[in-house]
C-alpha positions as CSV (number, residue, x, y, z in Angstrom):
1,M,115.6,90.3,96.6
2,F,116.3,88.0,93.6
3,C,119.2,88.1,91.3
4,K,118.7,85.2,89.0
5,K,119.1,84.0,85.5
6,H,116.1,82.0,84.1
7,K,115.1,79.9,81.2
8,G,111.4,80.8,80.4
9,N,109.4,83.7,81.5
10,L,108.5,85.0,85.0
11,K,105.4,86.8,85.9
12,Y,106.3,89.8,88.0
13,G,103.7,92.3,88.9
14,Q,101.0,92.2,86.2
15,S,103.2,91.0,83.2
16,Y,105.5,88.3,82.1
17,Y,109.1,89.2,81.5
18,D,112.2,87.5,79.9
19,F,114.8,87.0,82.5
20,N,117.1,85.0,80.4
21,E,119.9,87.6,80.7
22,G,119.6,87.9,84.4
23,S,118.1,90.7,86.3
24,L,117.3,91.9,89.8
25,I,113.7,92.0,91.2
26,F,112.3,93.0,94.6
27,L,109.3,91.7,96.5
28,A,107.7,93.2,99.5
29,P,105.5,91.1,101.9
30,D,102.3,89.7,100.2
31,Q,103.6,90.3,96.7
32,L,103.9,87.3,94.4
33,V,106.2,86.2,91.5
34,S,105.5,83.0,89.5
35,G,106.8,81.2,86.4
36,N,105.3,79.3,83.6
37,S,105.8,75.5,83.4
38,E,109.0,75.9,81.5
39,A,110.7,78.3,83.8
40,E,113.9,77.0,85.2
41,V,116.5,78.8,87.3
42,V,120.0,78.7,85.6
43,E,122.1,80.6,88.2
44,G,121.8,83.3,90.8
45,W,120.9,84.1,94.4
46,A,118.0,85.4,96.5
47,L,118.1,87.1,99.8
48,F,115.0,86.9,102.2
49,F,114.7,88.9,105.3
50,H,111.9,89.4,107.7
51,A,110.4,92.9,108.3
52,D,110.9,92.5,112.0
53,L,114.7,92.4,111.4
54,L,114.5,96.0,110.0
55,N,112.2,97.2,112.7
56,T,115.1,96.9,115.1
57,S,117.2,99.3,113.1
58,P,117.1,102.9,111.7
59,L,116.8,101.1,108.2
60,G,113.3,100.2,109.1
61,K,112.3,103.8,109.2
62,R,113.9,104.4,105.7
63,I,112.7,101.2,103.9
64,N,110.0,103.2,102.1
65,D,112.7,105.3,100.5
66,Y,113.6,102.3,98.3
67,T,110.6,102.6,96.1
68,F,111.5,99.6,93.9
69,F,109.8,97.5,96.5
70,Y,106.5,98.9,95.5
71,Y,106.7,98.6,91.8
72,D,103.9,96.7,90.1
73,A,105.0,96.2,86.5
74,N,107.9,97.0,84.1
75,E,110.5,97.7,86.8
76,A,112.8,94.7,86.9
77,L,116.4,95.9,87.2
78,F,118.9,94.7,84.7
79,V,122.5,94.6,86.0
80,S,125.8,94.4,84.3
81,D,128.4,91.6,85.2
82,E,130.3,94.2,87.1
83,E,127.3,95.2,89.2
84,K,126.4,91.5,89.7
85,G,129.9,91.0,91.2
86,I,129.4,94.0,93.6
87,L,126.0,92.7,94.8
88,R,127.3,89.1,95.1
89,D,130.2,90.2,97.3
90,N,127.8,92.1,99.5
91,V,125.5,89.1,99.9
92,K,128.4,86.9,100.8
93,N,129.2,89.4,103.7
94,I,125.7,89.1,105.0
95,E,125.8,85.2,104.7
96,R,129.1,85.2,106.6
97,E,127.7,87.1,109.4
98,Y,124.7,85.0,110.0
99,S,126.6,81.8,109.5
100,Q,129.1,82.6,112.3
101,N,128.5,82.6,116.0
102,I,125.9,85.3,116.8
103,D,127.2,88.1,118.9
104,T,126.3,91.6,120.0
105,Y,127.6,93.0,116.7
106,T,126.0,90.5,114.3
107,H,122.6,92.3,113.9
108,S,124.1,95.8,113.3
109,L,126.6,94.3,110.7
110,I,123.8,92.5,108.9
111,H,121.6,95.7,109.0
112,S,124.5,97.8,107.6
113,N,125.2,95.3,104.8
114,I,121.6,95.2,103.8
115,E,121.4,98.8,103.6
116,L,124.6,99.0,101.6
117,L,123.1,96.4,99.3
118,L,119.9,98.5,98.9
119,N,121.9,101.7,98.2
120,Y,123.8,99.9,95.5
121,C,120.5,98.9,93.9
122,K,119.2,102.4,94.2
123,G,122.3,103.7,92.4
124,F,121.8,101.1,89.7
125,Y,118.2,102.0,89.2
126,G,119.3,105.6,88.7
127,R,121.7,104.3,86.0
128,Q,118.8,102.4,84.3
129,F,116.7,105.5,84.1
130,I,119.6,107.4,82.5
131,T,120.5,104.7,79.9
132,R,116.9,104.2,78.8
133,V,116.6,107.8,77.5
134,K,114.5,107.0,74.5
135,S,112.0,104.9,76.2
136,T,111.7,107.3,79.2
137,K,111.3,110.3,76.9
138,A,108.4,108.6,75.1
139,I,106.8,107.9,78.5
140,V,107.2,111.5,79.6
141,Q,105.8,112.9,76.3
142,R,102.8,110.4,76.6
143,F,102.2,111.5,80.2
144,E,102.2,115.2,79.2
145,R,99.6,114.6,76.4
146,L,97.4,112.7,78.8
147,L,97.7,115.4,81.3
148,K,96.8,118.3,79.0
149,A,93.9,116.2,77.4
150,Y,92.4,115.6,80.8
151,F,92.5,119.4,81.8
152,Q,91.1,120.5,78.4
153,Q,87.7,119.2,79.4
154,E,85.3,122.1,80.0
155,T,84.6,121.0,83.6
156,L,86.0,118.4,85.9
157,I,82.9,118.2,88.1
158,E,81.9,114.8,87.0
159,K,85.4,113.2,86.8
160,G,87.1,115.1,89.6
161,I,90.8,115.9,89.9
162,P,93.0,113.1,88.5
163,D,95.3,111.4,90.9
164,V,98.7,109.8,90.3
165,K,97.2,106.3,90.0
166,Y,95.0,107.4,87.1
167,F,98.0,108.4,84.9
168,A,100.1,105.4,86.0
169,T,97.3,103.0,85.1
170,E,96.9,104.7,81.7
171,L,100.7,104.3,81.1
172,C,100.8,100.7,82.4
173,L,103.2,101.7,85.2
174,S,103.1,101.8,89.0
175,P,102.5,105.2,90.6
176,N,105.9,105.1,92.3
177,Y,107.7,104.3,89.1
178,L,106.0,107.0,87.1
179,S,106.9,109.6,89.8
180,D,110.5,108.4,90.0
181,L,110.8,108.5,86.2
182,L,109.4,112.0,86.0
183,K,111.4,113.3,88.9
184,R,114.6,112.0,87.4
185,N,113.9,113.3,83.9
186,T,112.0,116.6,84.6
187,G,112.7,117.5,88.3
188,K,108.9,117.2,89.1
189,T,106.8,114.4,90.5
190,T,103.5,113.3,88.9
191,Q,101.7,115.2,91.8
192,E,103.5,118.4,91.1
193,Y,102.6,118.2,87.4
194,I,98.9,117.7,88.2
195,H,98.9,120.7,90.6
196,L,100.8,122.9,88.0
197,Q,98.3,122.0,85.3
198,L,95.5,122.6,87.8
199,I,96.8,126.0,88.6
200,D,97.2,127.0,84.9
201,K,93.5,126.2,84.3
202,A,92.5,128.0,87.4
203,K,94.4,131.0,86.4
204,M,92.7,131.0,83.0
205,L,89.3,130.7,84.6
206,L,90.1,133.6,87.0
207,W,91.2,135.8,84.1
208,S,88.4,135.0,81.6
209,S,85.3,134.4,83.6
210,E,83.1,136.1,86.2
211,K,82.5,132.9,88.2
212,S,82.9,133.1,91.9
213,I,86.0,131.4,93.5
214,S,83.7,128.6,94.8
215,E,82.2,128.0,91.3
216,I,85.7,127.8,89.8
217,A,86.8,125.3,92.6
218,Y,83.7,123.0,91.7
219,T,84.5,123.4,88.0
220,L,88.0,122.2,88.6
221,G,86.7,119.2,90.5
222,F,87.2,120.2,94.1
223,E,84.7,119.1,96.6
224,H,85.7,121.9,99.0
225,P,86.8,125.4,97.8
226,S,89.0,125.6,100.9
227,H,91.1,122.9,99.5
228,F,91.4,124.8,96.1
229,N,92.4,127.9,98.0
230,K,95.2,126.0,100.0
231,I,96.7,124.4,96.8
232,F,96.5,127.8,94.8
233,K,98.1,129.9,97.6
234,G,100.7,127.2,98.2
235,K,101.8,127.4,94.6
236,L,101.5,131.1,93.9
237,G,101.9,132.7,97.4
238,M,98.4,134.3,97.1
239,S,94.7,133.3,97.3
240,P,92.7,133.0,94.1
241,K,90.8,136.2,95.1
242,E,94.0,138.1,95.6
243,Y,95.3,136.8,92.2
244,R,92.2,137.9,90.4
245,T,92.2,141.3,92.1
246,K,95.8,141.8,91.1
247,F,95.2,140.7,87.5
248,H,92.2,143.1,87.1
249,S,94.0,145.9,88.6
């Protein structure tokens, strides 16, 4: 975790960003951050901890809940002066624990403070989503247009069913960030949106064509009709055959 103010630009994920005002960024193992030749740290702190530290605590099982560790681009967290103070105090508590004599309570206290720090960051990310209403609304609208355009194709046999990564790439976002943004603003994840659009197209084909259930499944891009049946029934509580029978009755 880095909370630093820089002169010059840093490359985070796939793009360069201006960190002159100070911001918080997160790196998971094997991810990289780099700066241009003019980049210079003005102030701030960084906290590094090994994955094995978390594996000995319940936090290790929950670390994937903090999705900001998996963002690829456009996800630096900008924090206010008050928020910086909260985080700095938390980091000082961690530093105090590992700087003193290690005892039976040290590891648990460090685990607790790291988790508290991450929970604060999770809350700050939620605030950032809320305060960027205009930009997030534009992304949601672009996503919805892309989704509808994809399913307006006559058949998806060639391209197949789109996945979350497809739309994230089109919007220059990471899959986790896109799903988080949609969930916070619409209550649905990217995958839920894809399935709902898929079901709408399936219902239209069941209403307006005499194609068999298997043919409709292939038209929608499914390799196996059983998968289509499972998703359809999971969303509507009835199989495609039952739905067609009910509609025609």
